[in-house]
C-alpha positions as CSV (number, residue, x, y, z in Angstrom):
1,M,15.4,2.8,-12.5
2,R,17.2,-0.4,-13.5
3,E,15.5,-2.7,-16.0
4,I,14.9,-6.3,-14.9
5,E,16.6,-7.5,-18.0
6,E,19.8,-6.4,-16.5
7,L,19.4,-8.8,-13.6
8,I,18.4,-11.6,-15.9
9,I,21.3,-11.2,-18.3
10,K,24.0,-10.6,-15.7
11,T,22.9,-13.1,-13.1
12,K,22.9,-16.8,-14.0
13,K,20.5,-17.6,-11.1
14,Y,17.8,-15.7,-12.9
15,S,18.5,-16.6,-16.5
16,S,15.4,-18.7,-16.8
17,V,13.1,-15.9,-15.6
18,I,10.5,-14.8,-18.1
19,V,9.1,-11.3,-17.7
20,Q,5.3,-11.2,-18.1
21,K,4.7,-7.6,-17.0
22,K,6.7,-4.8,-15.4
23,L,5.0,-3.2,-12.4
24,K,5.0,0.3,-11.2
25,S,7.5,1.1,-8.3
26,K,8.8,4.3,-6.9
27,K,12.2,2.9,-5.9
28,N,12.9,-0.7,-6.9
29,T,12.4,-2.9,-10.0
30,V,9.3,-5.0,-9.7
31,A,7.8,-7.5,-12.2
32,Y,5.3,-10.2,-12.6
33,V,7.4,-13.1,-13.9
34,T,7.3,-16.9,-14.4
35,I,10.0,-19.0,-12.9
36,N,9.9,-22.6,-14.1
37,N,6.5,-21.8,-15.5
38,K,5.2,-20.7,-12.1
39,P,3.9,-17.2,-11.6
40,R,5.9,-15.1,-9.2
41,I,6.6,-11.5,-8.3
42,L,10.3,-10.6,-8.5
43,K,11.3,-7.5,-6.5
44,W,14.8,-6.3,-7.1
45,F,16.0,-3.8,-4.5
46,I,18.6,-1.1,-5.4
47,P,21.9,-1.5,-3.5
48,G,21.2,1.3,-1.1
49,L,17.9,-0.3,0.1
50,K,19.2,-3.5,1.5
51,T,17.6,-2.5,4.8
52,N,14.3,-2.2,3.1
53,L,14.7,-5.7,1.7
54,Q,15.2,-7.1,5.2
55,I,12.3,-5.1,6.6
56,E,9.8,-6.4,4.0
57,Y,11.1,-10.0,4.4
58,E,10.7,-9.9,8.2
59,V,7.2,-8.4,8.0
60,L,5.9,-10.9,5.5
61,K,7.4,-13.9,7.2
62,N,5.9,-12.8,10.5
63,C,2.3,-12.5,9.2
64,E,2.1,-14.4,5.9
65,K,0.2,-17.3,7.5
66,Q,-2.2,-15.0,9.4
67,L,-2.9,-12.1,7.1
68,Q,-3.7,-11.5,3.4
69,V,-0.2,-10.7,2.2
70,P,2.2,-12.3,-0.4
71,F,4.0,-15.5,0.5
72,V,7.8,-15.3,0.5
73,Y,9.4,-18.0,-1.6
74,E,13.0,-16.7,-1.4
75,I,15.2,-13.9,-0.1
76,D,18.4,-13.5,-2.1
77,K,20.5,-11.1,-0.1
78,K,23.5,-11.4,-2.5
79,N,21.5,-9.9,-5.4
80,N,19.0,-7.9,-3.3
81,V,16.0,-9.9,-4.6
82,L,12.7,-11.1,-3.0
83,I,10.6,-13.7,-4.8
84,L,7.0,-13.5,-3.8
85,S,3.7,-15.2,-4.6
86,F,1.7,-13.6,-7.4
87,I,-1.8,-12.5,-6.2
88,V,-4.4,-12.7,-8.9
89,G,-6.9,-9.8,-8.7
90,D,-7.5,-6.1,-9.5
91,N,-5.7,-3.2,-8.1
92,L,-7.8,-1.3,-5.5
93,C,-7.0,2.1,-7.0
94,D,-8.3,1.1,-10.4
95,I,-11.6,-0.3,-8.9
96,L,-12.4,2.7,-6.7
97,N,-11.6,5.2,-9.4
98,D,-13.5,3.4,-12.2
99,G,-16.7,5.3,-13.0
100,N,-18.4,2.0,-13.8
101,T,-17.9,0.7,-10.3
102,I,-21.2,1.1,-8.4
103,Y,-20.9,3.0,-5.1
104,S,-22.1,0.1,-3.0
105,K,-19.1,-2.0,-4.1
106,K,-16.7,0.9,-3.4
107,E,-18.2,1.2,0.0
108,R,-17.8,-2.5,0.7
109,L,-14.2,-2.4,-0.4
110,V,-13.2,0.4,1.9
111,I,-14.9,-1.5,4.8
112,L,-12.8,-4.6,3.9
113,L,-9.8,-2.3,3.7
114,A,-10.4,-1.0,7.2
115,D,-10.7,-4.6,8.4
116,W,-7.4,-5.4,6.8
117,Y,-5.7,-2.6,8.6
118,I,-7.3,-3.6,11.9
119,N,-5.9,-7.1,11.5
120,F,-2.5,-5.8,10.5
121,H,-2.2,-3.3,13.4
122,N,-3.5,-5.9,15.9
123,H,-1.2,-8.6,14.7
124,F,1.9,-6.6,15.4
125,K,0.6,-4.8,18.5
126,K,2.8,-5.1,21.6
127,E,1.3,-3.4,24.6
128,N,0.9,0.2,23.2
129,Q,3.4,-0.2,20.4
130,F,2.3,-0.7,16.8
131,K,3.9,-1.5,13.5
132,I,2.4,0.3,10.5
133,H,2.3,-0.4,6.8
134,G,4.2,2.8,6.1
135,D,3.1,3.2,2.5
136,A,-0.6,3.3,2.7
137,T,-1.8,3.9,-0.9
138,L,-4.6,2.3,-2.8
139,R,-2.1,0.9,-5.3
140,N,-0.6,-1.3,-2.6
141,F,-3.8,-3.3,-2.3
142,I,-5.3,-6.0,-4.5
143,F,-8.8,-7.3,-4.5
144,N,-10.1,-10.7,-5.6
145,D,-12.5,-12.3,-3.0
146,Q,-10.5,-10.5,-0.3
147,I,-8.3,-7.5,0.2
148,W,-4.5,-8.3,0.0
149,G,-1.8,-5.9,1.1
150,V,1.6,-5.7,-0.7
151,D,4.8,-3.6,-0.5
152,F,6.0,-3.5,3.1
153,E,9.6,-2.2,2.7
154,E,8.6,1.1,4.4
155,S,6.9,-0.7,7.4
156,R,8.1,0.7,10.7
157,N,7.0,1.3,14.3
158,G,4.4,4.0,14.4
159,K,0.8,5.0,15.1
160,P,-2.2,3.5,13.3
161,I,-3.5,6.9,12.5
162,E,-0.5,7.4,10.2
163,D,-1.7,4.6,8.0
164,I,-5.4,5.6,8.2
165,A,-4.6,9.3,7.3
166,E,-2.3,8.3,4.5
167,M,-4.9,6.0,3.0
168,C,-7.6,8.7,3.2
169,T,-5.1,11.0,1.4
170,S,-4.6,8.3,-1.3
171,I,-8.4,8.0,-1.7
172,L,-8.9,11.7,-2.0
173,T,-6.0,12.5,-4.3
174,T,-6.3,9.8,-6.9
175,D,-8.2,10.8,-10.0
176,P,-11.0,12.0,-9.7
177,M,-9.7,14.1,-6.8
178,F,-11.6,15.5,-3.8
179,T,-15.1,14.5,-5.0
180,Q,-18.0,14.2,-2.6
181,E,-18.0,10.5,-3.1
182,K,-14.3,10.3,-2.1
183,F,-15.0,12.2,1.1
184,Q,-17.8,9.8,1.9
185,L,-15.6,6.8,1.2
186,C,-13.0,8.2,3.7
187,R,-15.7,8.7,6.3
188,T,-16.9,5.1,5.8
189,F,-13.3,3.9,6.0
190,I,-12.5,5.8,9.3
191,D,-15.8,4.8,10.9
192,S,-15.3,1.1,10.0
193,Y,-11.8,1.2,11.6
194,L,-13.1,2.9,14.7
195,K,-15.9,0.5,15.2
196,K,-13.4,-2.2,15.9
197,A,-10.7,0.0,17.5
198,P,-12.5,2.8,19.4
199,G,-10.3,5.5,20.7
200,R,-7.3,4.5,18.6
201,I,-7.6,7.4,16.2
202,I,-7.7,11.0,17.4
203,N,-7.1,14.3,15.5
204,I,-7.7,12.6,12.2
205,N,-8.4,15.8,10.4
206,D,-5.0,17.3,11.3
207,E,-3.3,14.0,10.2
208,I,-5.0,14.0,6.8
209,A,-4.3,17.6,6.2
210,Y,-0.6,17.1,6.9
211,S,-0.5,13.9,4.8
212,I,-2.0,15.9,1.8
213,L,0.7,18.5,2.2
214,K,3.4,15.8,2.0
215,K,2.0,14.9,-1.5
216,I,3.3,18.2,-2.8
217,Q,6.9,16.9,-2.9
218,W,5.8,14.3,-5.4
219,R,3.2,16.5,-7.2
220,P,4.5,20.0,-7.4
221,E,2.2,20.8,-10.3
222,Q,-0.8,20.2,-8.0
223,E,0.5,22.3,-5.1
224,E,-2.3,24.8,-5.3
225,I,-5.2,22.3,-5.1
226,L,-3.4,20.2,-2.5
227,R,-2.8,23.2,-0.2
228,K,-6.4,24.3,-0.7
229,H,-7.9,21.0,0.4
230,S,-5.4,20.5,3.2
231,K,-6.4,23.8,4.7
232,K,-10.1,23.1,4.2
233,I,-9.9,19.7,5.9
234,K,-7.8,21.2,8.8
235,I,-10.5,23.9,9.4
236,K,-13.8,22.1,8.6
237,G,-12.8,18.5,9.0
238,I,-13.6,15.5,6.8
239,F,-16.9,14.7,8.5
């Protein structure tokens, strides 16, 4: 992973950028920065992911005025950089996994999250074709007074159930893993989505079981527990 200082030192355009905090990212270099004393998110894509840069830009420009997503200030194709608005708030993963967060708040948050997905899927719906987030994890959402979605570089055409199953997997497999509370939050999340989009999700148990198995490539040390719960959900279901 490249360090953002490399971009700042080597690129005159970004010489005035001040790094406030480096953010977690699986592929690219992402940081909360200030540019001319204004808070921004700088996302520096690796050379091989220019397509992802364009995908994220197009998704955000299409829906930034209608949905709770970052505003795009600039796309710099020469240097593979997106400059986005900084969203003040708390990461949804941290809130839901905090033992001090009361259950009623967690329940409210997953209902709001389901609403966000309904709005996203409906916004891009064309006849029976959907666009999905493509990286449905708790860490890609921020909460202040609303739920905000971020990180759209893996967005693609697909089925809404893929996002819903992947999000349930994220809920279940973040620490603490596979608790009764986590299963209940998943049930609430799915029910909330289906209330506004009945019939859109079928065979959810199979999708979640498969999504959990895909986690093994990133967490080989947890293969046993992931396989165990994937099999259990496939047989008994999440409800």
